[in-house]
ZADRENSE-158686 format. One line per 4 residues: number of its first residue (from 1); for each residue x, y, z of N, C-alpha, C. Coordinates in steps of 0.05 Angstrom, whole numbers, plus 5000, padded with zeros to 4 digits. Layout:
<pts>
NUM	X/Y/Z/X/Y/Z/X/Y/Z | ...
</pts>
This chain:
<pts>
1	5017/4976/5000/5000/5000/5000/5017/5025/5000 | 5040/5024/5015/5057/5047/5016/5069/5054/4989 | 5078/5033/4974/5089/5038/4948/5068/5048/4928 | 5043/5038/4931/5022/5047/4914/5015/5076/4919
5	5015/5084/4945/5011/5111/4953/5032/5130/4941 | 5058/5121/4943/5079/5137/4932/5077/5140/4901 | 5068/5119/4888/5065/5119/4859/5046/5141/4850 | 5024/5145/4865/5004/5165/4857/5011/5193/4867
9	5024/5194/4891/5030/5220/4903/5055/5233/4892 | 5076/5216/4888/5102/5227/4880/5105/5228/4850 | 5087/5243/4837/5088/5246/4808/5104/5272/4802 | 5125/5269/4786/5141/5293/4779/5126/5312/4760
13	5133/5337/4761/5122/5356/4742/5132/5350/4714 | 5115/5356/4694/5123/5350/4666/5138/5374/4654 | 5152/5369/4632/5166/5391/4619/5147/5414/4612 | 5158/5438/4614/5144/5464/4609/5127/5473/4633
17	5125/5456/4654/5110/5465/4677/5127/5487/4691 | 5113/5508/4700/5127/5531/4713/5124/5529/4743 | 5145/5523/4757/5145/5521/4786/5148/5549/4798 | 5130/5556/4815/5130/5582/4829/5133/5605/4810
21	5121/5603/4787/5120/5624/4766/5148/5633/4758 | 5168/5616/4762/5196/5625/4757/5213/5603/4744 | 5209/5578/4752/5227/5557/4743/5212/5538/4724 | 5220/5539/4698/5206/5523/4678/5221/5496/4676
25	5205/5474/4680/5217/5447/4679/5225/5440/4650 | 5250/5432/4647/5260/5423/4621/5259/5392/4620 | 5268/5379/4641/5266/5350/4643/5272/5341/4672 | 5263/5317/4678/5270/5304/4704/5298/5293/4701
29	5315/5298/4720/5343/5287/4719/5349/5268/4742 | 5330/5265/4760/5334/5245/4782/5309/5240/4798 | 5307/5214/4806/5284/5206/4823/5296/5190/4846 | 5302/5203/4868/5313/5189/4891/5292/5182/4911
33	5300/5168/4932/5281/5160/4953/5272/5183/4969 | 5286/5205/4968/5280/5228/4985/5270/5252/4968 | 5280/5255/4944/5272/5278/4928/5271/5272/4898 | 5259/5291/4883/5259/5290/4854/5272/5315/4844
37	5290/5312/4825/5305/5335/4815/5299/5340/4786 | 5298/5366/4779/5291/5375/4753/5313/5393/4742 | 5318/5391/4716/5333/5412/4702/5313/5433/4694 | 5318/5458/4703/5298/5479/4698/5313/5504/4686
41	5297/5521/4675/5307/5547/4666/5294/5568/4684 | 5311/5584/4696/5302/5607/4712/5292/5629/4692 | 5266/5634/4692/5255/5652/4672/5264/5681/4676 | 5273/5687/4700/5283/5714/4706/5311/5718/4695
45	5329/5698/4700/5357/5701/4692/5363/5688/4666 | 5345/5670/4656/5350/5654/4632/5372/5634/4636 | 5379/5628/4660/5400/5608/4666/5388/5582/4674 | 5403/5561/4668/5395/5534/4676/5401/5530/4706
49	5385/5514/4719/5389/5508/4747/5377/5481/4753 | 5385/5471/4776/5373/5446/4786/5352/5453/4808 | 5328/5443/4805/5307/5447/4825/5301/5420/4837 | 5304/5418/4863/5299/5393/4877/5273/5395/4893
53	5255/5377/4888/5229/5376/4902/5230/5353/4922 | 5223/5359/4946/5220/5338/4966/5195/5321/4959 | 5198/5295/4959/5176/5278/4952/5151/5285/4970 | 5128/5289/4958/5104/5295/4974/5098/5273/4995
57	5105/5248/4989/5099/5227/5008/5116/5231/5033 | 5139/5244/5031/5155/5249/5055/5143/5272/5071 | 5130/5291/5057/5118/5314/5071/5094/5304/5088 | 5079/5285/5078/5056/5274/5093/5064/5263/5120
61	5088/5251/5120/5098/5239/5145/5115/5258/5161 | 5114/5284/5153/5129/5305/5167/5159/5300/5168 | 5170/5286/5147/5198/5280/5146/5212/5303/5131 | 5212/5326/5143/5223/5350/5130/5249/5359/5142
65	5259/5346/5162/5284/5355/5175/5308/5353/5155 | 5307/5332/5138/5329/5329/5119/5330/5352/5099 | 5306/5362/5091/5304/5385/5073/5316/5409/5086 | 5310/5414/5111/5321/5437/5125/5351/5434/5130
69	5359/5410/5135/5388/5405/5139/5403/5410/5113 | 5393/5399/5091/5406/5402/5065/5408/5431/5057 | 5386/5446/5061/5386/5475/5054/5406/5490/5071 | 5407/5484/5097/5425/5498/5115/5454/5492/5108
73	5460/5467/5102/5487/5459/5096/5496/5471/5070 | 5480/5470/5049/5488/5481/5023/5492/5512/5025 | 5475/5525/5041/5477/5554/5044/5503/5561/5058 | 5514/5543/5075/5538/5549/5090/5564/5544/5075
77	5562/5532/5051/5586/5523/5037/5592/5542/5014 | 5618/5545/5009/5627/5561/4986/5652/5548/4975 | 5648/5530/4956/5670/5514/4944/5664/5510/4915 | 5684/5513/4898/5680/5511/4869/5670/5484/4861
81	5674/5463/4877/5666/5436/4869/5640/5427/4882 | 5625/5446/4894/5600/5440/4908/5579/5460/4897 | 5556/5450/4888/5536/5468/4877/5526/5488/4898 | 5523/5513/4889/5513/5534/4908/5482/5533/4910
85	5472/5538/4934/5443/5540/4938/5435/5569/4931 | 5414/5571/4914/5404/5597/4906/5377/5604/4918 | 5361/5584/4925/5335/5590/4935/5324/5566/4950 | 5306/5570/4968/5291/5549/4982/5264/5560/4988
89	5243/5546/4979/5216/5557/4980/5195/5535/4981 | 5170/5544/4987/5147/5526/4986/5129/5534/4963 | 5118/5514/4949/5100/5520/4927/5080/5497/4925 | 5054/5505/4925/5033/5485/4924/5035/5464/4946
93	5043/5472/4969/5046/5454/4992/5071/5436/4991 | 5088/5441/4971/5113/5425/4969/5137/5442/4975 | 5159/5428/4980/5184/5442/4987/5205/5439/4965 | 5220/5460/4959/5238/5460/4937/5265/5473/4945
97	5286/5463/4932/5312/5476/4934/5321/5482/4905 | 5335/5504/4902/5346/5512/4875/5376/5515/4878 | 5391/5501/4861/5420/5502/4862/5432/5502/4834 | 5459/5505/4834/5473/5505/4809/5468/5480/4793
101	5468/5483/4766/5467/5460/4749/5496/5454/4740 | 5506/5430/4746/5533/5422/4738/5530/5407/4712 | 5538/5419/4690/5535/5406/4664/5558/5388/4658 | 5560/5366/4674/5581/5347/4670/5570/5319/4668
105	5587/5299/4672/5580/5271/4671/5586/5258/4698 | 5567/5243/4709/5573/5230/4734/5590/5205/4730 | 5604/5196/4751/5622/5173/4748/5608/5148/4741 | 5583/5145/4749/5568/5121/4742/5565/5118/4712
109	5559/5141/4699/5556/5140/4669/5583/5137/4656 | 5604/5149/4667/5631/5146/4655/5640/5117/4656 | 5634/5103/4678/5644/5076/4682/5627/5056/4667 | 5601/5059/4668/5583/5038/4658/5571/5043/4631
113	5569/5068/4623/5559/5075/4596/5581/5081/4577 | 5600/5098/4585/5622/5106/4568/5646/5086/4570 | 5645/5069/4591/5666/5049/4595/5694/5061/4597 | 5696/5084/4611/5722/5095/4616/5737/5076/4635
117	5764/5076/4632/5780/5058/4648/5801/5075/4663 | 5805/5067/4688/5825/5080/4705/5845/5060/4714 | 5871/5065/4709/5891/5047/4720/5896/5054/4750 | 5914/5041/4762/5918/5045/4791/5926/5073/4797
121	5945/5084/4783/5954/5111/4788/5932/5132/4783 | 5918/5128/4761/5896/5146/4754/5874/5145/4775 | 5869/5122/4785/5848/5119/4806/5856/5134/4831 | 5881/5132/4839/5891/5145/4863/5891/5176/4859
125	5899/5184/4835/5899/5213/4829/5870/5224/4830 | 5851/5209/4819/5823/5218/4820/5814/5220/4849 | 5820/5200/4865/5812/5200/4893/5824/5224/4907 | 5848/5232/4900/5861/5255/4912/5844/5280/4909
129	5833/5284/4885/5815/5307/4880/5790/5305/4896 | 5779/5281/4898/5754/5277/4914/5759/5281/4944 | 5781/5270/4953/5786/5271/4982/5791/5300/4991 | 5802/5317/4973/5805/5345/4980/5778/5359/4984
133	5758/5352/4969/5731/5363/4972/5719/5354/4999 | 5723/5328/5005/5712/5317/5030/5726/5329/5054 | 5752/5335/5051/5767/5348/5072/5756/5376/5078 | 5747/5390/5057/5734/5416/5060/5709/5413/5076
137	5693/5393/5069/5668/5388/5084/5673/5382/5113 | 5692/5364/5119/5698/5357/5146/5709/5380/5162 | 5725/5397/5149/5735/5421/5162/5712/5439/5171 | 5690/5439/5156/5666/5454/5163/5646/5437/5179
141	5656/5415/5190/5640/5397/5207/5615/5387/5193 | 5619/5377/5169/5597/5366/5153/5605/5339/5143 | 5588/5319/5146/5591/5293/5134/5572/5291/5110 | 5583/5283/5087/5566/5281/5063/5547/5258/5065
145	5556/5235/5074/5539/5212/5079/5530/5195/5055 | 5538/5204/5031/5529/5189/5007/5549/5192/4984 | 5574/5186/4989/5595/5190/4969/5596/5166/4951 | 5576/5165/4933/5574/5143/4913/5580/5154/4886
149	5586/5136/4867/5594/5145/4840/5572/5162/4826 | 5546/5158/4831/5527/5176/4817/5528/5204/4828 | 5540/5208/4851/5540/5235/4864/5566/5249/4860 | 5583/5239/4842/5608/5253/4835/5608/5258/4805
153	5610/5284/4798/5609/5293/4771/5637/5302/4761 | 5641/5300/4735/5665/5309/4723/5659/5327/4699 | 5672/5350/4699/5668/5369/4676/5696/5382/4670 | 5706/5376/4647/5733/5387/4639/5754/5381/4660
157	5754/5356/4670/5774/5346/4690/5769/5358/4718 | 5748/5374/4721/5741/5385/4747/5722/5366/4761 | 5727/5359/4786/5709/5341/4801/5689/5357/4817 | 5664/5348/4818/5643/5360/4833/5629/5339/4851
161	5622/5347/4875/5606/5329/4892/5578/5341/4894 | 5557/5325/4888/5530/5335/4888/5513/5318/4907 | 5488/5325/4909/5467/5311/4925/5475/5309/4955 | 5466/5330/4969/5472/5331/4998/5447/5324/5014
165	5430/5307/5003/5406/5299/5017/5410/5283/5042 | 5433/5269/5044/5439/5254/5068/5461/5267/5085 | 5469/5291/5077/5490/5305/5092/5481/5312/5120 | 5500/5312/5139/5494/5317/5167/5515/5336/5179
169	5505/5355/5195/5523/5372/5210/5534/5357/5234 | 5560/5360/5238/5573/5346/5261/5574/5363/5286 | 5565/5387/5284/5568/5407/5306/5554/5398/5331 | 5530/5386/5329/5515/5378/5352/5518/5348/5359
173	5537/5335/5346/5541/5307/5351/5562/5302/5373 | 5559/5280/5387/5580/5272/5406/5605/5265/5391 | 5628/5263/5405/5653/5256/5392/5651/5229/5379 | 5638/5210/5392/5635/5183/5380/5617/5183/5355
177	5595/5198/5357/5577/5200/5334/5591/5213/5310 | 5606/5235/5316/5620/5249/5295/5641/5231/5282 | 5656/5215/5298/5676/5197/5288/5663/5176/5270 | 5640/5166/5278/5627/5145/5261/5618/5157/5235
181	5608/5182/5234/5599/5194/5209/5623/5200/5191 | 5645/5209/5203/5670/5214/5188/5680/5188/5176 | 5680/5166/5192/5689/5141/5181/5670/5129/5160 | 5645/5136/5162/5626/5128/5140/5634/5141/5114
185	5642/5167/5114/5652/5180/5090/5677/5166/5080 | 5695/5160/5099/5720/5147/5091/5715/5119/5079 | 5696/5105/5091/5688/5078/5080/5678/5082/5051 | 5662/5102/5047/5651/5107/5020/5674/5114/5001
189	5694/5128/5010/5717/5134/4993/5732/5108/4985 | 5734/5090/5004/5746/5064/4997/5730/5049/4977 | 5704/5049/4980/5686/5035/4961/5688/5049/4934 | 5689/5075/4934/5692/5091/4910/5717/5083/4895
193	5739/5081/4909/5765/5074/4897/5764/5047/4884 | 5750/5028/4897/5747/5002/4886/5732/5002/4859 | 5712/5019/4857/5697/5022/4832/5716/5031/4810 | 5733/5051/4816/5752/5061/4796/5772/5039/4788
197	5782/5024/4807/5802/5003/4801/5790/4980/4785 | 5765/4974/4791/5751/4952/4776/5745/4960/4747 | 5747/4986/4741/5741/4994/4713/5761/4983/4694 | 5785/4976/4703/5805/4965/4685/5810/4935/4691
201	5792/4923/4705/5795/4895/4712/5782/4877/4691 | 5797/4858/4681/5786/4839/4662/5786/4811/4675 | 5763/4801/4682/5762/4775/4695/5772/4753/4677 | 5788/4736/4689/5798/4712/4675/5787/4686/4686
205	5767/4690/4704/5754/4667/4716/5725/4673/4722 | 5708/4653/4720/5680/4657/4727/5675/4656/4757 | 5695/4646/4771/5692/4643/4799/5694/4670/4813 | 5675/4675/4831/5676/4700/4846/5698/4699/4867
209	5714/4720/4868/5735/4721/4888/5734/4748/4901 | 5745/4752/4925/5746/4778/4938/5764/4797/4922 | 5759/4823/4926/5774/4843/4911/5804/4841/4917 | 5811/4832/4941/5840/4829/4948/5854/4809/4930
213	5839/4790/4918/5850/4770/4900/5846/4778/4871 | 5824/4791/4865/5818/4797/4837/5835/4820/4826 | 5840/4841/4842/5854/4864/4833/5884/4861/4836 | 5898/4867/4815/5928/4867/4816/5937/4895/4821
217	5941/4901/4846/5949/4928/4855/5972/4926/4875 | 5986/4948/4879/6009/4948/4897/5999/4942/4925 | 6015/4928/4941/6008/4921/4968/6002/4946/4985 | 6015/4968/4979/6010/4993/4994/5983/5004/4988
221	5974/5002/4963/5947/5011/4955/5926/4993/4969 | 5932/4967/4969/5913/4948/4982/5911/4955/5012 | 5933/4961/5024/5933/4968/5053/5916/4993/5057 | 5920/5013/5039/5905/5038/5042/5875/5033/5040
225	5867/5017/5021/5838/5011/5018/5827/4997/5042 | 5843/4978/5053/5834/4964/5077/5830/4982/5100 | 5847/5003/5102/5843/5022/5124/5819/5039/5120 | 5814/5047/5095/5789/5063/5089/5764/5046/5095
229	5765/5020/5089/5742/5003/5093/5741/4992/5122 | 5762/4999/5138/5763/4991/5166/5766/4960/5169 | 5777/4947/5148/5785/4919/5150/5810/4917/5168 | 5827/4937/5165/5849/4941/5183/5844/4967/5198
233	5862/4974/5216/5858/4998/5233/5851/5022/5216 | 5827/5033/5221/5817/5054/5204/5829/5081/5210 | 5826/5100/5192/5835/5127/5196/5816/5141/5215 | 5826/5159/5231/5810/5174/5250/5800/5201/5239
237	5812/5209/5217/5805/5234/5205/5811/5234/5175 | 5798/5253/5161/5803/5255/5132/5832/5264/5127 | 5843/5280/5146/5871/5289/5142/5890/5266/5143 | 5885/5247/5161/5902/5223/5163/5901/5208/5136
241	5877/5204/5126/5874/5190/5101/5887/5205/5078 | 5884/5231/5077/5896/5247/5056/5926/5246/5056 | 5937/5248/5080/5967/5247/5083/5977/5220/5073 | 5962/5199/5081/5970/5172/5072/5969/5169/5042
245	5948/5181/5030/5945/5180/5001/5967/5196/4987 | 5975/5219/4998/5996/5235/4986/6023/5219/4986 | 6028/5205/5008/6053/5189/5009/6051/5166/4989 | 6028/5155/4986/6024/5133/4967/6029/5143/4938
249	6018/5166/4932/6022/5178/4905/6051/5186/4900 | 6064/5196/4921/6092/5204/4918/6109/5179/4912 | 6103/5157/4926/6117/5132/4921/6112/5122/4893 | 6087/5124/4884/6079/5114/4857/6093/5131/4835
253	6093/5158/4839/6106/5175/4820/6136/5171/4818 | 6148/5166/4841/6177/5160/4842/6184/5135/4825 | 6166/5115/4827/6171/5090/4813/6168/5094/4783 | 6148/5110/4775/6143/5113/4746/6164/5131/4733
257	6178/5147/4749/6199/5165/4738/6226/5152/4736 | 6229/5129/4749/6255/5115/4748/6255/5093/4728
</pts>
């Protein structure tokens, strides 16, 4: 019954619909469990933007704290790799956020549709760019909470992190709660790195094996991933992980230059 209710209630607006007499829907670009996102044109500025609508089914259950959290977090950030929040408003009983439109390609499409491949060094270099963005978030006491390949965009070699629907402020958390949220982001970075490494993996057996056996990577890289995934002693901060990665890259670059 719940899924049937959502089917009828959570219907996205169609193209050419004008939201709040200002944002004309061009197309739906995402349907998540929490929100629906549209590519729109701001009729006042003639610029493209992303408009995120909180699912009406969530409003009925008064699950609006995530909307307020996301709006507050985006409004507090100022980083070239994070979309800026431009507006937050109510329209027809629904809640909306308006933010930058990043006209790039997400990693999910790059890996699975375009079949881009990353070798070990390229994977580590890409993670370096991503980990710098996450370090900015943690410096501002924010955990992204959803660092998956669909939420990382690339445009002209510039990396962007999008979708802050699960982001959490660490300011009111206990030390233990904050550490767990930080380590969740670090775990996601380890999982992300594995996706990149698997892009150049060619299976030579039908038998499923763990990544530690399937991937041919340097033992130091394997150790780094295990620490991110907390298989071995995990990192306590993003700075620890970033320092470790920089040493790993320095070692890799030294080997390639000799």
